[in-house]
N, C-alpha and C positions, 0 to 999 in steps of 0.2 A: 456887675461883678466880674472879677477876673476868672478865667477858666480854672485856675488852680484852687480857687475857693470851693469848687465843686469836685475837682478831680483828685485832690490830695487830702490826706489827713491834716487836721489843723496843726500848725506849728505852735510849740509852747510859747514862743516869743509873741505870736499874734494874740494868744489868750491873755498873756500878761499885759499886752498893750491895751486890750479891751478893758481889763480890770483897772488899769491905770486911768484911762479916760473916764470910766464910770466913777472911780473914786473922786476925780476932779468935779464931775457933775454932782455927786452926792455931798461934796464939801468934806471929804474924808482925807486927812493928810497922810495916811499910811495905806497905800494901795494893797499891801500884803494882808490887810484886814478885810478886803473885798473879794468875795468868792463867787464866781459865775456858776449858775446852776441851770438845769433845764426846767425853769419855772418854779414858782413859789410852792406849789403843791409837793413837788419832789423834795424841796428844801425842808418842808415841814416834816415829812416822813423820815428823812435822814436825821434831822435834829432830834426827833423823838428817840432815836437810838443813842444819840451822843450826849443828851442832857438828862441824866438820871433824876427823877423826881417822883416821890411817892404821892404827894398831893398836888394836883395840877388844877389851876383855876382859870377858866376861860371867861373873860369879862363880857357879861351880858349876851343878848341875842346877837349873834354874829355869824361869821363864815363857818359852815358846817365842816370844812376840811380840818379844822383844829381838833375836833373830837374824833375824826377818823384817824388822825396821826397819834393822838393820845386817847384811846378808847376809855380810859378810866377817869378822864378829866370831868370836872363838874362845872356847869355854867353857874356863875355867881356874880353878885355886884362887885364893883371895883374894890370897895373897902374890904370885903372878905378875901378877894383874890390877892390882895397885898400880904395876907397871912399864909398863903399857900407856898409850897416849896418852889413852884414855877407858875408865874403869871403869864398868860397869853392874851394878847388883845390886838385888835385891828385899830389903827389910828391914822386917818379917820375911820370910824367904824362902818362896816358894811352890814346892814343897809341904811342906817339912819344918819350917817355922817358925823356922829358925835366925836369930838376931840377930847383927849385926856391931856391935861396940862403937863408940860415937860417936867416940871419939878417933881411930880408924883412918880413918873416913870424912871427918874434918875435914882430913886431910892434903892440901896443895895441890900435891903432886908431879905430879898429872895432873888431867884433867877427870873429874867424877864425876856420874853420873845415878843417883839413889837412888829406887827405886819403893817408896813406903810405902802401897801399896794396902790392906794389912791392919793398919795401925798404929793405927787409931782406937780399938780396944778397950783399948789401953794407951798413951795419948799421952805418958807420961813417957819412953818409950823412943825417941820420935821425934827425928830430927836437927834438927827445927825447934824453936826459932828459931836454933840455933847451927850452921848448915849450912856456914859459912865458904867460900862460893862454890860449893858443890855445887848441882846442879839436883835438886829434890825433886818427885816426883809424888805426888799424893793422889787417891783415888777417892771419889766420893760413893755409888755404887750398892751397894757391899758392906756398909758399916756400916749404912746406912739401908734396905737391902733393896730398892732400886729400880734394879736394873741397867739396866732398859729405858729409864730416863731419859737414859742416855748423857751423864754429866757427870763431869768430872774437873778437876784443877787442876795447873798447873805453877808452882812457886815458884822463881824465878831472879833473879839480879842484874838491875838495870834495863836494861842494853843488850840482853841476850838476851830479856828479857820483852817489850821493845818490838818487837824483830824478830819474835817469835812473834805478837804482836798484829797486826802488819802482814800476816803470812801468813794469819791467821784471818779478817780482814775485819771488816765492821761488825756482823754479826749471827751471832756464832759459837755462841750458845746460844739455844734457843727461849724464848719468853715464859713458857710454863707451867713449864719447867725452872727458870728464874730465880725465879719466884714461889714455887714449892714449896721450892726449896733455901734461899732466904732465911729462910723460916719454920723449916725443919728445923735449920739451923745455929744458929739463935738459941735453940732449945729445950733448955736445959741440963739440965732435969729428965729429959727423955726420954733424953738422952745417958747420964746416970748409970744409968738403969734398963736401957737397952740393953746397956751394958757388963756389968752384973750378969747379965742374961739370957744373953748370949753366953758369958761365962766359965762359968756354971753348966752350960749345955748342952754345951759342949766337954768339961768334966770328966765329965758323964754319958755322952757318946758314947765317950770314952776307956775308961771302965769297962765299958760294954756290949761293946765290941770285945774288950777283954781277957778278959771272961767267956767269950767264944767262941773263945779260943785265938789271937787275932791279936796280934801284937807291935806296940806303939806305937813309931813311928819319928819322932815329932815332930808339930808342928802349931801352930795358933794358936787364938784364941777362935772363929774362923770354921770351922775344919775340923780333921780329924785324918788323919794319914798312918799307915797300918797295913801290916804286912808278914806274909806267910804263903807257905809253899811252894805252896799251892793257890790263888794269886791269880787265875790265869786261869780256873779252874773257878768260883771265888767270883764273879768278875765276870759270867760267863755266868748263874750261878744268880740273882744279884740282878737282872739284866736281865729274866729270865723273870718276876720279881716286880714289874716296873715300877719298879725302883730303879736309878738310874744313878750309878755312882761313876767315878772317873777312873783309868785305868791309865796306865803310863808305859813306853815302849819302852826307855828307859835304865835303868829299875829294874823288871824283870819280876816281882819279888816284892812290889811295893808297889801299894797302892790308896789314893786320897784320898777320904775320906768327908766330904761336907758335912753340916751340922747339919739334922736333921729339923725341919720347920716347925711341926708341931703334934702333939698326942697321937696322932692317927690315924697319922701318919707314923712316930712312934716305935714304935707297935705293929706296923706293917707291917715295919719294919726288924728288930725283935726276932724276929718270927715267921719271917722269911726266914733270919736267922742261926741260929735254932734248928734249922730244917730242914736247913740246910747242915752244921751240926755233927753231926747225927745221921747224915747220909749219907756223911760222910768215912770 
């Protein structure tokens, strides 16, 4: 990076250039509808102030941050959420990877916030650019493996996008984040290679878990959700091996496994699962 990315406040022109290259990556033909934010979690909390809704429906077992942003929200099936004033969903869903068909999310019966944090691995399934008034969130950190950068995007109609910009102020994103993300979003060869890597690793993880008696309960190219009657014991066992998976109070038989990062991590996970299988 250039020294000025660290030493100077970000220029407005650089931020607009980032939103322009991100719009091209998202297949959005109006860059003014793309707003860069410091991660999806901040975006959710700001949107909760900007989208008034008395009845908020969160679709199914999903990301807990939605209810933190909208404390009065109810978790409900998709059919009921369609009747709420505001529908919130992750697409694909976290943690089971369920996709909601585009035609259902294009319905204008209510306001819709669609979180596509894990959509980059298969952009054909994205609601963009045919969102029909829905607010769509995209995450930078997951697909590019740089969660610590804290960068996300809100794609919304111009009035809401401008109100969001007014809330964010003049310097919503750091100079280094802008410089790095502009290069990352423009690197189409890397995008294709990353999609292939993620898809292959997800299939490998699914097979590994299945070989050790875990039932695949869904997932995405980024993670697998597995179920076993011994989930609590397996969670503790993996922790002792320095491997953290995600348990769920709402689904006590389920654990979410992220993709191992390298061959050493694959070996560590395989060894831990081998020992768990023997001890059962």
